[in-house]
C-alpha positions in Angstrom: -0.3 0.2 0.2 1.0 3.3 -1.0 0.5 6.5 1.5 -0.6 9.4 -0.5 -2.1 11.4 1.9 -2.3 11.4 5.6 -3.9 13.9 8.2 -5.1 15.0 11.4 -8.9 14.4 11.4 -9.9 14.9 15.3 -9.0 14.5 19.0 -12.3 12.7 20.9 -12.8 12.0 24.3 -15.0 9.5 24.3 -16.4 7.3 21.4 -19.7 9.3 21.1 -17.7 12.0 19.5 -15.6 10.0 17.0 -16.2 10.7 13.1 -19.3 10.0 11.9 -18.2 7.9 9.0 -18.2 4.4 7.9 -14.6 4.2 6.6 -12.9 1.4 8.4 -10.8 2.3 11.4 -7.2 0.8 12.7 -6.3 1.3 16.1 -2.8 1.3 17.8 -2.2 1.0 21.6 0.4 -0.1 23.9 1.8 0.3 27.0 3.3 4.2 27.9 6.6 4.5 25.9 6.0 1.8 23.8 7.1 3.8 20.3 3.7 4.4 19.2 4.0 7.8 17.9 7.4 6.9 16.3 5.8 3.8 14.5 2.7 5.8 13.3 4.6 8.6 11.8 7.1 5.7 9.8 3.9 3.9 8.5 2.4 7.2 7.6 6.0 8.3 6.3 5.6 11.7 8.2 7.8 12.9 10.6 5.4 14.8 12.7 2.2 13.5 12.3 1.8 11.9 15.6 3.4 13.8 18.5 6.3 11.6 19.6 7.2 12.7 23.7 9.8 11.9 25.9 7.4 11.6 28.8 5.5 8.4 28.3 1.5 8.7 28.0 0.9 11.9 26.8 -1.5 10.7 24.3 -4.9 11.8 26.3 -7.4 11.5 24.1 -8.5 9.1 20.6 -7.0 10.7 17.8 -8.1 10.1 14.0 -5.8 10.4 11.1 -7.5 9.9 7.6 -5.2 7.9 5.4 -5.7 8.0 1.8 -9.0 9.1 2.2 -9.9 5.4 2.5 -9.2 4.8 6.1 -8.7 5.8 9.7 -5.4 5.5 11.7 -6.7 5.7 15.2 -4.0 6.8 18.1 -5.4 5.1 21.4 -4.0 6.5 25.3 -1.6 3.8 26.3 -2.5 1.8 29.3 -0.4 1.2 32.2 -0.6 4.6 32.5 2.9 6.7 33.2 2.1 8.9 36.5 -1.5 9.6 36.6 -4.1 9.7 39.4 -6.4 6.6 39.8 -9.4 9.0 38.5 -7.7 9.9 35.8 -6.7 6.3 34.8 -9.8 5.0 35.5 -11.2 7.7 32.8 -8.8 6.4 30.5 -9.6 3.2 31.0 -13.4 3.5 30.7 -12.6 5.6 27.2 -10.1 3.3 25.6 -12.4 0.0 26.3 -15.6 2.0 25.1 -13.8 2.6 22.2 -12.5 -0.6 21.5 -16.3 -2.3 22.3 -18.4 0.2 20.9 -16.8 1.6 17.9 -18.7 -0.2 15.3 -16.7 0.6 12.3 -13.1 -0.6 14.0 -11.6 -3.1 12.0 -8.5 -4.1 13.8 -6.0 -3.1 16.7 -2.8 -3.2 16.6 -1.5 -4.1 20.1 2.0 -2.8 20.5 5.2 -4.6 22.4 8.7 -3.5 23.4 10.4 -6.5 21.8 13.3 -6.2 24.6 11.1 -7.1 27.3 10.1 -10.2 28.5 6.0 -10.9 28.2 4.3 -7.9 30.8 1.5 -9.2 32.7 -0.4 -6.2 31.7 0.1 -6.8 28.1 -1.0 -10.2 28.4 -3.9 -9.1 30.5 -4.9 -6.3 27.5 -4.4 -9.1 25.0 -6.4 -11.8 26.7 -9.5 -9.1 27.3 -9.4 -8.3 23.4 -9.8 -12.5 22.8 -12.4 -12.4 25.7 -14.2 -9.4 23.8 -14.2 -11.2 20.2 -11.7 -8.0 19.1 -9.9 -8.7 16.2 -6.3 -7.5 16.8 -2.5 -7.9 16.1 0.8 -7.8 17.9 3.1 -5.5 16.9 6.3 -5.6 18.3 8.4 -2.2 18.3 12.3 -1.6 18.7 13.6 -4.6 16.8 16.4 -2.6 15.8 17.6 -2.8 19.4 18.4 -6.2 19.2 20.2 -8.3 17.3 17.8 -10.2 14.6 18.4 -14.0 16.7 17.4 -12.3 19.9 14.4 -10.0 18.4 13.4 -13.7 16.6 13.7 -15.3 20.2 11.9 -12.7 21.8 8.9 -12.9 19.0 9.1 -17.0 19.8 9.2 -16.7 23.6 6.3 -14.2 23.3 4.0 -17.0 21.2 5.1 -19.7 23.5 3.3 -17.4 26.4 0.1 -17.4 24.3 -0.2 -20.6 23.2 -0.6 -21.2 26.7 -4.0 -19.8 26.6 -4.9 -19.5 22.7 -5.2 -22.0 20.2 -4.7 -20.0 17.5 -2.6 -17.1 17.2 -2.9 -13.4 16.4 -1.0 -11.9 13.7 2.2 -10.5 14.5 4.7 -8.1 13.1 8.0 -7.4 13.3 8.6 -3.7 13.6 11.2 -0.7 13.8 10.6 2.6 13.3 14.2 3.8 12.8 14.5 1.3 9.9 11.4 1.4 8.7 11.5 -2.0 9.4 7.8 -4.1 9.0 6.1 -1.0 7.6 5.4 -3.1 4.3 4.0 -6.0 6.3 1.8 -4.0 8.5 0.7 -1.1 5.7 -0.5 -4.6 3.4 -2.2 -6.3 6.1 -4.5 -3.1 6.6 -5.1 -3.1 2.6 -5.9 -6.9 3.0 -8.6 -6.6 5.5 -10.0 -3.0 3.2 -10.2 -5.3 0.3 -12.0 -7.9 2.8 -14.3 -5.3 4.5 -14.9 -4.2 -0.1 -16.6 -7.2 -0.6 
């Protein structure tokens, strides 16, 4: 897939204020500091589409970007929030879950996972919740350039083994590096494939 246009559409504090549109939506989510903004900018070939920050947990709204005037890339707040009050954490959690469960246009959730870490309880619980809720999702391993190819593959295998304990069928997985544009064609190709299936 070639990205011809990528533009900010709107930021919504709740699902009811998301775009009044039927175009498919692809949501990106992960723990704070997983490299989500960098990945979004890499995928869209746009250095400043999503705001990157050295402070984790900057995304506090549901951010919609319209891509090729055909589909939306949705930047969701992270979970495992950095330095937030309980009230704020609950509000963000409600907003994220509300969007994921209620948004009919949602075609796929890309769950971002830092490849350098062993499987984290918070990620596994979120993945489990998506599965129980029957939400289509994929796992995107970020920061693959920080490990050797062998170590990166070992990390993915460890994740597969961990998920295999509870999952009969594993979700699609993508190995990415925002620095090296690794995995870009695979992720965009997957989105293109879903878009085609939705049109049938």
